[in-house]
Structure formats: C-alpha cells, structure tokens
C-alpha positions as CSV (number, residue, x, y, z in Angstrom):
1,M,-0.4,-0.2,0.7
2,T,1.0,3.3,-0.6
3,G,1.2,6.5,2.1
4,R,-0.3,8.6,-0.6
5,D,-4.4,9.2,-0.3
6,R,-5.5,9.7,-3.1
7,P,-8.4,12.9,-3.8
8,S,-12.6,12.3,-3.3
9,T,-14.9,12.6,-6.1
10,P,-15.9,15.2,-4.8
11,V,-12.9,17.9,-4.7
12,L,-12.4,16.3,-8.1
13,L,-15.4,17.9,-9.6
14,A,-15.2,21.4,-7.6
15,G,-12.3,22.0,-9.8
16,W,-13.7,21.3,-13.2
17,L,-17.4,23.3,-12.0
18,F,-14.6,26.0,-11.0
19,A,-13.1,26.2,-14.5
20,D,-17.0,26.2,-16.4
21,L,-17.9,29.2,-13.6
22,L,-15.0,31.1,-15.4
23,L,-15.6,30.3,-18.3
24,G,-19.4,31.0,-18.3
25,L,-19.0,34.2,-17.2
26,T,-16.0,35.2,-19.4
27,V,-19.1,34.8,-22.2
28,T,-21.4,37.1,-20.2
29,M,-19.0,39.9,-19.5
30,L,-18.1,39.8,-22.9
31,G,-21.6,39.7,-24.5
32,A,-22.8,42.6,-21.6
33,Q,-20.4,45.1,-24.0
34,A,-22.2,48.1,-25.4
35,P,-20.8,47.7,-28.8
36,P,-18.7,50.4,-30.1
37,P,-20.1,53.9,-31.2
38,V,-21.1,54.7,-34.5
39,P,-18.7,58.1,-35.5
40,E,-21.7,60.2,-36.9
41,A,-21.5,62.1,-40.7
42,G,-19.5,64.5,-40.9
43,R,-16.7,63.3,-38.6
44,G,-14.3,60.6,-39.2
45,T,-14.2,58.4,-42.2
46,A,-17.5,56.5,-42.1
47,S,-19.4,56.8,-44.6
48,P,-22.9,58.0,-44.9
49,T,-25.7,54.8,-43.6
50,P,-28.3,54.1,-47.3
51,S,-31.4,55.8,-46.4
52,P,-34.3,52.6,-45.7
53,S,-35.4,50.9,-48.4
54,P,-39.4,50.3,-47.7
55,C,-39.7,46.3,-47.5
56,A,-36.7,44.7,-45.4
57,T,-37.3,41.9,-47.9
58,R,-40.0,41.0,-51.2
59,I,-42.3,38.4,-50.2
60,A,-44.7,37.0,-52.1
61,G,-47.6,34.0,-52.7
62,V,-50.8,33.2,-54.0
63,K,-54.1,35.3,-52.7
64,A,-56.5,33.2,-51.4
65,R,-59.3,34.6,-53.3
66,P,-60.2,33.0,-57.0
67,L,-61.1,34.6,-59.4
68,K,-64.2,32.0,-60.7
69,L,-64.8,31.6,-64.7
70,A,-67.6,29.2,-66.5
71,F,-68.0,28.4,-70.1
72,R,-69.3,26.1,-72.2
73,V,-66.6,24.0,-74.4
74,D,-66.7,21.2,-77.5
75,P,-65.2,18.2,-75.9
76,G,-64.3,16.5,-79.1
77,S,-63.4,20.2,-80.8
78,S,-59.5,20.3,-82.6
79,D,-56.4,21.5,-79.6
80,G,-56.9,24.9,-82.7
81,E,-60.9,24.7,-82.0
82,L,-60.7,25.1,-78.5
83,L,-57.7,27.5,-78.3
84,A,-60.5,29.8,-79.7
85,V,-62.8,29.3,-78.0
86,V,-60.9,29.7,-74.6
87,R,-59.0,32.7,-75.8
88,R,-62.4,34.1,-76.2
89,E,-64.6,33.3,-73.2
90,L,-60.5,34.9,-71.5
91,R,-61.0,37.8,-73.4
92,G,-64.2,38.5,-71.5
93,H,-62.1,39.1,-68.6
94,R,-59.4,41.0,-70.0
95,E,-59.7,44.0,-67.5
96,R,-59.2,40.9,-64.3
97,L,-56.2,39.2,-66.2
98,T,-54.6,42.1,-68.0
99,G,-51.4,42.6,-65.5
100,R,-51.7,39.9,-63.0
101,R,-49.4,36.7,-63.1
102,A,-52.5,33.4,-62.1
103,G,-49.9,31.4,-59.5
104,M,-52.4,28.4,-59.8
105,V,-55.4,27.1,-61.5
106,L,-57.5,24.6,-60.5
107,T,-59.6,23.5,-64.0
108,F,-63.3,21.2,-63.5
109,G,-64.0,19.8,-66.5
110,A,-67.1,17.5,-67.8
111,A,-66.6,15.5,-70.8
112,G,-68.5,12.2,-69.6
113,G,-66.6,10.0,-67.3
114,A,-63.9,10.8,-65.0
115,G,-61.1,10.1,-67.5
116,D,-62.4,12.8,-70.0
117,G,-63.7,15.4,-67.5
118,V,-59.8,15.2,-66.4
119,H,-58.3,15.6,-70.0
120,L,-60.5,18.2,-71.4
121,A,-59.0,20.2,-68.2
122,K,-55.9,19.6,-69.3
123,R,-57.0,20.7,-72.4
124,V,-58.4,23.4,-71.4
125,N,-55.5,25.0,-69.2
126,A,-53.0,23.4,-72.3
127,A,-55.1,25.8,-74.6
128,A,-55.5,29.1,-71.6
129,R,-51.3,28.7,-71.3
130,R,-50.8,29.3,-75.1
131,A,-53.5,32.1,-75.1
132,Y,-52.6,34.1,-72.4
133,P,-48.7,33.1,-71.4
134,R,-47.7,35.9,-70.1
135,V,-50.7,35.1,-67.1
136,F,-50.6,31.6,-67.0
137,G,-46.8,30.7,-68.4
138,T,-46.0,30.0,-65.0
139,A,-48.8,28.9,-64.0
140,A,-49.3,26.0,-61.6
141,T,-52.1,23.8,-62.9
142,R,-54.4,20.9,-61.2
143,N,-57.0,19.0,-63.6
144,F,-60.5,17.8,-62.2
145,H,-63.2,16.6,-63.1
146,D,-66.8,17.7,-62.2
147,L,-69.2,15.3,-61.9
148,A,-72.4,17.9,-61.6
149,A,-71.7,19.4,-64.1
150,P,-72.8,19.0,-68.1
151,R,-70.6,17.7,-71.1
152,G,-68.2,20.4,-72.1
153,S,-68.5,22.8,-69.0
154,I,-65.7,24.0,-67.8
155,S,-65.2,25.7,-64.1
156,M,-62.1,28.1,-63.6
157,E,-60.9,28.6,-60.2
158,I,-57.8,31.5,-60.9
159,Y,-55.6,32.1,-57.4
160,F,-53.4,35.0,-58.9
161,V,-49.6,35.4,-57.8
162,S,-49.6,39.0,-55.0
163,V,-46.1,40.9,-53.7
164,G,-45.3,42.8,-50.9
165,C,-43.6,43.8,-48.4
166,S,-42.0,42.1,-45.4
167,P,-42.3,45.4,-42.5
168,T,-38.8,47.0,-42.1
169,P,-37.0,45.6,-38.5
170,G,-38.3,47.6,-36.6
171,S,-41.4,49.9,-38.0
C-alpha cells in the first residue's frame, strides 16, 4: 500500500465546476459590453448610411380569393378550335387578367367519364397557357373532373400571385 491519499470525487468535480463557471462568466461579460459607437456623419471617415428601403424583403404568395370563370366548350373539338374558344372566353375577362400572373389554376371539366373530364381540363389549361402566356405561363395547374356539371362545362379557379413587402425591422 502507498501512503498517498487520493482526493475524493467531489474535490475533483469542484475544479471542473470552477472552470466552467469562470468560462460562463467570461462569455456573459463579453456579451454585456456595449457595441462601439458609430461615428456621426461629417466626422471621421465613416460613410453615411443609406436610407432604409420601404421593404426589408419582397415576399410573394398566392391570393386567397380566386377569380372564378365558367364557360362551355365542345369536348370533341380540335386543339385549334378549343384554343379559339378559350381565348374568346378569357378575352371577356381581360380587365381582370391584364397585368396579373396566375400562381395556381384549378380547372374542372365535364366530358362524360372521370378520365375524359380530367383530359378536357388539361386541354383547357394548355389552351389558356397558349392564349395568355404572360398570365398563365408559369402557373401550377390542376385538372379535375366535375361530376355534377353537364358535358362540355368548364369551371376555372384562378389564384393570382400577390407581391408585397415584409415590414422592415423596427417599423
């Protein structure tokens, strides 16, 4: 046996506890210091700060209220004839479409069976994209079948993109 006594566990832990507390106190004191003063314009070499922009960031989303359109087409018409009908129907709503961009378009078609209605809705969305590429060019489209509507009925819900400002911090 050796005559040397080993320190007990609590004494060993006390040293680590002291070191951790000292580190925590150092970080707290560094964080509590005030930032250095900013030189005023006209004195020193600092350049004047630019005036804040009205928007901190530009945000875009899809409006909650859609533009709802309903019209009739011939499900058996050619793509060219369908394009002409869709162009004519959308032209009637030109004042509500001009200068806007669709973010999402839900189109419901009725053409007999469920697959036929979805196919007709898909053709109408493609025709709308060709007729008004600035409005529908980048829109996400979804095609549905309308079980309650008569054959050849088209119902569109157009959700437009909205652009706005995120408020600046402190305003």
